[in-house]
N, C-alpha and C positions, 0 to 999 in steps of 0.2 A: 562717253564722258567718264572721266576718272573721278573716284570719290575723294573728297578732301576731308572727310570725317576723321577725327583722331583715332588712332589705334587704342585698344582697350584690353587690358588683362582682365579676364572674366573674374568676378568676385569669388566664385566658388574655388578657383585656383588659388587666389590669394588666401582663402581660408585653409586650403591644403598646405600652403607654404608655412602657415603658423603651426601646423601639427606634425611636421616631419623633423627628424633628427638631422643635424648637419652631417654632410658626407664629404670625404676627401675626393676631390675631382682634379684630374690633370687637364691643363689647358695646353693643347698641342699647338705651338706657334703663338705664345703669349707676347711675343715681341712686336706688338701692333696695338695702336691706341684703342681701336674699336674692340678688339678681343680683350684687352686689359680692362676696359671700362665694363664690359659684360661680366667679366670675372668679379670685379669689384661689386657690382650691383648684387650679384648672387651671394657674395660673401657677406655684404652688409645686411642682407635680408636673413642671414642665418642659415642659408641653404647649403653652402659648400665651404670647405676649407681648401683653398686652391693650392695646387702644385703647379708652378709656372715653368713651362718648358720652352726654351728658346735661347736667344742671345741675351745673356744676363745683363750686360751693360745697357743694351737697348731697353730691356724690361725695366731696369731701375730708373733709367732716364725718363721713360714714358710715365712711369709711376709718379715721378716728381711733377711731370706736366699735368697730370690729372689729380695731383695732391692726394695720393694714396700711399700710405706707409706699408711697404711690403717687406720690411726687415724681418718680420717674424714668420714669413712663409718660405717654404722650400722653393728654390730656383734651380732648375736642372738645365745645365748648359747643353745647347744643341746648335750646331753651326748651319745646318740645312733643314729644309722642311721634312725631308725623308728621315733625318736623324731625330727631329722633334717628334714625328709620328711614331717611330719605332721605340723611342724611349718612353713615350706616353703609354703605348700599348704594353710595354714591359712592366711599367708601374702597376697597371691594372692586372696583368697576369700574376704578378707577385703578391697581389692583395693590398698594395700600399694605397691604391685609390679604388673607389667604388663606382666611378663614372668617368667619362671622357667628354671634353668639349673641343670641338674644332675651333681653332683660333685662326691665325694667318697662315693657313696651309690649304692646299687644294683637296677637295673632298675625295678624289680618286686616290691620292697619295695616302691619306689617312685610312681609307677603307682597305686599300691594298695591304697596309701594315696590319690591320685588324684581322684580315682573312688569311694571312700566312699560316700554313699548317702548323708550323712550330712556334707560332706566336703565343699560343696558350689561351686565346679568347674565343675560339670556335666552340660551338655546342652541336648537339644533334640537329638543331633547327637551322634553317637558312635564315640569314639576317634579312630584315626588311625595314622600310622607313614608313613612319606614320606622321601625317600632318594633323595636328589637333587644331581644328578650325572653329573660331567663334566670331560672331558679328556684334559690333557695339550695340548695347542696349537690348540684346536678345539672350535668353538663357540657353537656347539649344546649342548643343555641342555636336559637331560632325567630325568623325575621324576619316581621313582620306588616305588610302594605302594601295599601291606603293607608287609614289610620284617622284622618287629620287634615287633609288638604289637598283631595283630589278627592272631591267629594260623591257624585256619581253618574257615574262614569267610563264613557265609551263604549269600544268595542273599541280604537280608535286610542290612547286614553289608557292603557288597560290594557296595551297593548304596551310603552309607555314605562315604566309602573309596574314591569313585569317586568324590563325592561332595567336600570333604576336599581337595583333590589334585587339582581339577579344580580351587577352590578358590585361592589356593597358586599360581598356574600357572598364573592366571589372575593378581594377585597382583604383580607378577614379570614381567608383561608386555606382556604376550601372550593373545591377544584379544579373540581368540576362540581356546582353546586347543584341540588337537586331542588325543583322549583316545582309547587305544587298550586294550581289555580284553584278557589276555594271557591264553593259554592252551597248550596242546601238539600237536594240529592240528587245522586247520581252518574249519574242518568239524564237525558239531554237531553230537555227538556220545554218545549214552546212556551208553556205557561202560566207558566213560570218563566224569564223572559228571561235571567237571569244564567247559566243552563246553556247557552243558545245562544251567549252571549258567550264563555264558557269554551271551548266547542268550537271557535269561530272563532279564538281566540287560539292554541290548541293546534295547529290546522291550519296557521296561518300560520307559527308557530314551526317546525313540521316541514318547511316549505318553505324554511327558511333565513332568515326575517326576524328571528328571535332565535337567537343562538348562545351557546355556552358553558354550557349548562344542559340538564337533562332536565325537560321540562314535560308535565304531564298534567292531565286534568280533564274535566268537573266532578267535584268531590269534596264530599261532606258532611264536616264538620270531623273527625268521628271516624275516617273512612276515610283522611284525609290524615295523621293523627298516630299512630294506633294500628294496629300490624301485626295485632293480634288482631281488631280490628273489620273491617279490610280482608279478612282471611282468612275470617272468618265470613260476609261478604257476597259472597265469591267475587271480590273485586277484586284483580287482580294488577298487576305492573309495578313498576319501581324506585321510583316516587314513592309508591305506595300505602303508607300507614302510616309513611313515612320522610321526609316533606317537611322541607326546610330553610327554605323560604319559602312562606307562604300568602298568596295574592292574594285579598283579600276583594271581594265584589261591589259594596259601597258603604261610605260612611263610617260609617254606623250600625253595621254589622257589625264593622268594624275597631275602632271606638271602644269598643263594648261588650265585645268579645273581650279587648282589652288590659287594660281596667279590671277585668274579672273575674279575669284572671291576677294583676293587682297586688293586689287587695283580698282575694281568696280564697286566693292562693298565695304572697303576698309577691314576686310576679314583679317584676323590675327592668326598667322600660320606658325604654330610652334612645332618645329620638326625634331623628331627623335628617332634614332635607330635602335631596333630591338632584335633579339635573337642571339646576340653575343653574350658573354658572361657578365658584361656590364653595359648599362645604357650609354648611348652616345648622343650628345647634343650636336646636331649637324646644322650649322648656321650658314647663311650666305652674307656676303658683304652688303647686299641690298636689304637685309632684314632690319626692321626697326628695333630699337632696344627692348620694346615690350615683348616682341616675339622671342628674343634671346632669353629674356627673363622667364617667360612662360615655359619655354623649353627646359630651362634649368629646374623649374618646379617639377615638371614631369620626370626628369632624370632623378631628382631627389626622391620622388614618390616610388619610382621603380626600384631604385637602389635600396631604399629602406625596406621595401617588401622582400627583396632578395635576401637581405640580412635576416629579416624575420623568419624566412623559410629555411635559413641556413644554407642558401645556395652560394 
């Protein structure tokens, strides 16, 4: 049975939105009504100053349709989605914008532009995607990573996936995030390679390669989120049953997990890409407006923190 409960932006994120400074954000592929409406909502909330990249005539026409006056915003002409992505990335590399939003372009085209060696947005870290998940009426926040960018990450990539998610969690107010490395079991088993990866990440984190969090694993999903399940199986420790962040073994697990929460529980999945020089709101055409708005808040929080640090 699919949930028909309305999606809900968590109150704590709305409070965050009131406390962040407005940031310039490029909308790659703004020549689409849904993308333009998302940009308007974030603009009117005081989160972003949009730079609209795409077909200018279409952007202005659609702005009239949704009754949004865009005369005072920069509109950058781009005839194709590749050009829209490349120009948006260039704006970020030049420092003219502090964040990107995927508009009416394909995710792989945008990320390909971001990852070009000469594009100027790569850092020493690998990029990764985080879903900020909340359930209507509940205060608990769960970060799921990586369910959208890294298909089959190796241990080195998982190390950066953890670092990126921990940074976001701390920016959102969790002093010491609890990180669970997910697999199909809590027992290290050579026939299940993700358990070996999880053990290696935990070992290296304990030796100081990852700081600012408590990390453990491998965990099956129930033992990471349910104190009762963890207790029943005799699994102890601060992470067991109390994870703030779950690191999935591959993209299939993360993608399926977040979509089950969305469709069975009306979970709000606010997706953001981290690890580049600017945060990237990575939305889907199927995302509700609330998810796009929540993701814009996350991007504003991250961008403001980067400015504060002088990054």
